[in-house]
N, C-alpha and C positions, 0 to 999 in steps of 0.2 A: 099569322106573319105579315108583316107590313109589307106593301107594294114595292117600296125600294127596295128593301133588303131581298125579296124574290127576284127583282131584276137583276141585282148584283151578283146572287148565286148563280142564276142562269148564264150570265155573261161570262163569269169565271170558269164554269164548268164548260161551256161551249168553246172557250178560248183555248183549252188543251189542245195540243197536236195530238193526232192517232198516233204516234210513234211513241215508244216507251224507251226510257233510258234511265240509269242512276242519277238519283237527285243531287245538285251540286253543293259545295259548302255553303254556308250563311256567310255573306258580304256584308261587312259595314264599313262605312267610308263617312268622315268628317271634315268639312272645310270651312275655313274661315276667310273673309275678306275684310278689309277696311278701306275706305275711300275718303280722301280728304279733297274738297275743292275750295280754292283760292281765288278771290276775284276781286279785279281792280277796274272800277269804272272810270274812264278818262271823261266821257260826255254823259250826263243823264239831265233829263228834263221833265217835268210834270208830276214832280214828286215821288219819283224813283228812289227807293231806300235799298241800297245794294248791301248784301251781306259778305263780308270778306272772306268769313271762314265758315263752312257748312262740311257736314261729315255723314257717313253712314257705316255701320258696322254691320254684318251679316255671319251668321252660323248656320251652315246647311249639313243636315245629317240624312244619309241614306242607308237602307237596309235591303237586301235583296238575297233570294233563293230561288233556282230552277228545281221544280219537283220533278219526280220520276215521270210523271206524264207529259212534262215538257212545258207545264205552265210555269210561267215566271212570275212569283209574287213579290211585291216589292212595296218599300214605304218610304214616305219623305217627311222631313219636320224641317223647315225653315225659320229661323228666328230672326228678325231685323230691327236694328235701332237706327235712329237718323235725326240730326237737326236740320231742319229744312226751312225755307223762307218762313217766318213767323205769322205772316199773312196768307200763305197758301198752302195749308196743310191739305195733303191728298189731294193736291191740283184744284182744289176749290180756290174761288178768288171773287172777293166783292170789291167793285172797282168805283164806289160812290158817285154813281151817275144817275140816281133814281130810286126806285123801290120795288125792282122787279124780282120774280122768284128766281130759284136756282134751277139751271138747265138740267133736266135728267141724266143726259150723257156730259155735256161739258162740265158741270159743275160750276159754272161761271154765273155771276149775278152783278146787276149794278147798284146793289144796297150799299150801305155805308161799312166799311171794315169794322170787323168786331174785334175781340179780345186777340193778343198774339199769342200763338203757340209756340211753345217749346220743343225740347227733345221728345222723341216719342218712340215707343216700340210697338211691336206687333208680331203676331204668328202668321205668316204670310204664305206658308203651307204645311198642311198636316193632313195628309192622305194615303190611301192604301190602293195598290194598282195591281190590277192583274192582265197580264199579257201573253197571248197565245197565239196559235194560227188563224183565229178568226176575229182578232183586233186586240183592242186595249180598252180595259174599262176603269174607271177612277172614282173613288167616293170620299169626301172629306172637303177640306178648305184647300181652295185651288182657283187657278184663274181658269175660264171657260175656253173651248176650242177656238173661239173667234180671236182671242188674244194669244193663244199658244201658237196658231198657225200664221202669225203675223209675217209678213215679207214686207220689205221696203228699201230706202236707201242707206248705204253704209256710212258710218260715223267712226272717226277716230275717237270720240269722246262715248264713255259708256254713261255716265250718270249727269252731267250737264248739258247733253246735248239739245239742240232746238226742239226735236220732235220727241215725244213721250219721255219729258224729262224726269229722273229721279230726285234731283237737286236743282233749285232754282234761283241763284244767287241775286238776279235782280227783281224777282218776283213778279213778272210779265211774261213768262212763256206760257201761251194759251193754245199751242198745236198739239193735237194729239191724236193719231189715227190708228193707235194698235187696238182699237175695239174692245178695250177692257170694260164692260159694262157693269159687271158685278163686283169687280175685285175680288179678294181672296175670300169669299164667302162659302158656306158649304154647298156643295153641288154634287151631282151625278154627272159623268161625262163618259162618252164612248168615242174611239176613234178606230177606225179601219185600219187593216194592213195596208201598206202602201204597194199599189198595183201599177206597173208602167209608170212609176212614178208619182201617181196621184193617191191621195188620201183624203177621206172624208170623215166628218165627226158631227157630234152635237152635244150640248150641255143642258142640263136643267136645274136652276137654281130657285129654291121656293122662295127664299128671303134675302135681300141685301143686308145683312146684318153686320158684316165685316166693316171696320174702320182702318181699312189698308193704309198704309203710308204713301201710296201713289195713286190710291182711287176711294174716294168716299163721296156718297149721295147728299150729304148735307142735311138741310130739312125736307128734301124730296123722297118719298119712301119708294122703293121699287121691289116689287115682289112677282113671282112667276115669271120669271125671264128664262126664254128658249132662245137657243142660239145654233145655229148650223154653219159650218164653214169646211171649205176645200184647201188643200195644199198640193201644190206641183212641185217637184224637184225633178228635173231631167238634164241628163249631159248630152249635149249635139256633138257627137263626136267628129263629125264632118265639119262643123265650125270652131271646134275645139272650145266650146262655151256650155257652161251650166246657167240653165234657165229656172228659176225660182218664183212662183206665182201664189197669191192667196186671193180668196173671195169668201167674204161672211157676211150674214145676215141675222140680226136678232130682234127680239121684241119682248115686252114686259109691261106689267100693270103699274101705273104711277099715280100717286097721291102727293098734292103739294098743299103747304099751309097758304100759300099767297097765290093768287091768281086762278083762272079756271083751267087746270090741266086737262089734257084729253085722258080718254080712259087708258092710253098706253103710250110707250116710246118704242119707236121703229129706226133702225140704224143699219145701214149697209157700207161695207169697206172692201177695198181692193189693194193689192200690193204686187209690185213686180220688180224683178231685179237679172241682170244680165252679167256673170261673172265670165270675162275675157282672160285670156293669160296675163295682159299686162294692165287692167283696169278693171272695175266694176261699176255699173250704173244701177240705179234702181229708183223707185219712187212709191209713192202710197197715197190712197185717197180715202176719206171717210165723209159721210154725209149722216145726220140725224135730225129728228122732227124734235128733238129734245122734249118730247113730252107735252109740248104745248102748241097751239096754234098758231102761226107765223112766228115760231121760235126756233127755225133750223139753225144748226150749227153744222158747218162745214170746214175741213182742214185738208191741206196736203203738202207733200213735200217731196223734193227729188234732189238726187245728190250723186256724188261721184267719188270712188277712192281708188288709190293705187299705191304700190310700195317703191320707195325710193332707197335701195340697200334695205335696212332693216327697220327703216322709218314708216310708218303707215300715215298716208295723207289724205285728207277728206275735205270736199267742198259740198255744203248742203244750203239748200234755199226752200223756205215753206210759209206758207199763208194760211190763214184761218180768219173766219167770220162767224158770230152769234148774233142771230136777228133778235132773240129774246133781250139782249142787254145791249143791242146797238153798237155792237163792238167790231173790229177787224184788226187783225195783225200780221205783221210780216217780220222775217227776220233772215240773216244770212250768217253762216259760221265757216271760218277757215281753219282746219285742225290738224295736228301732227301729233303722233303718239310712237313712243318706241319702249320696248322692254329693254330695262336695263339689266335684270336677273329674270331667273325663272319666276321671283317671288315679287318683283318690283316693277311697274310699269308708270311710265309719265307721259302725261299729254298736255300740250299747251294748245290755247285756240284764242281767236279774236273773234268776237260775236258783236252783232249789231242789230238789234231788235227795237221794234215800236208797236204800240198798240194804241188805237183810236176809240174813244168813248164818247158820248154825248157830253161829258164833262171834260173833255181835251185829251191832249195827246200824251202819251209817257213814252219814253224811249231810254235804251242805255247802251253803251258802246265802250267797248275794253276787252281785257284779256282776261282769260280763265284757264287756271292750272288743276289739271286732275292727278294725283296721287294715289295709286292704287297698290295695297299690299295683300297678297293672297298666299294662302297656305293649304296642303292638304296634311294636315297635321295628325290625324289618327286613321288607320287602316287596321281591320280584324277580319279573320277569316276562319271559321272554324266548322266543323260538321254537328 
């Protein structure tokens, strides 16, 4: 029996609660979401090529059953398709200021831009989960615990936000603190139960083989990735405040076709947010050696969010730097979002972004509109 299979069976058996009860019906849920991003740049320089219309469609399927032993067995399959900026697939970016290799974490390079990329599709999640009294085990295509446990600043935007964007109208978003090293590659993960608000976990990814919509390694090969993370969520009743925090570390082997890569890449990140009755404050920070000596990537973001009636408002500011490609960036966003119906949400933002490279400065400022349609269109429950 393979070691991975043995580990899964051991975790699944140990996760069961000692109490026995009647098994639950088999539950199946399927939901669909379609997001359209419309962008209008009023001021652009340095060769910024704004994409006026971007989109994404996702189909999320979940199945779940609680066994008589108390063990919850579930599965998830998520399919996504999108048209992002044609020069920034999976956050990769070539900024035409030399011929440097691609950062193992950042995915950024100073090489000349390659061919444009059109609409793409991807299996972003396909895993089985076992959840019981001793924790949760997952096996399959999934994000690692460092990304899953992420905490940070609130944002009224879901897809075109400054930090960890899904869609990038200007093609110059370079801030990413969600510590997603391996993307939706096949992996084994374990997360403990939450005790006094604290949860810890770890993931192992043999090989980063997935070309995810939001995370690709480009020409840099990443393998044997280990990551550990902790997440805290506590309500402080005396202050009427909820505190959420995260801390993560990861390491992996690296091979790069250009330049002398180190033996591996090491990344650390942290995030924090305070949810008060009237508003929320948060921030996140990440640092990675990018797999190269003197090639550090660093990014951070702070932000605040609050509600005015039924309208969600947010203010965000972030910066990043990548020594490997001699690049730095800063960006600010003011956004508002409102649910028009249970299935329709509209968001409007003004964003001002700037990236400085050895080849010059690129910037873009203007308005972004997000239109989100979502629906839980199928639910099945049977014994």
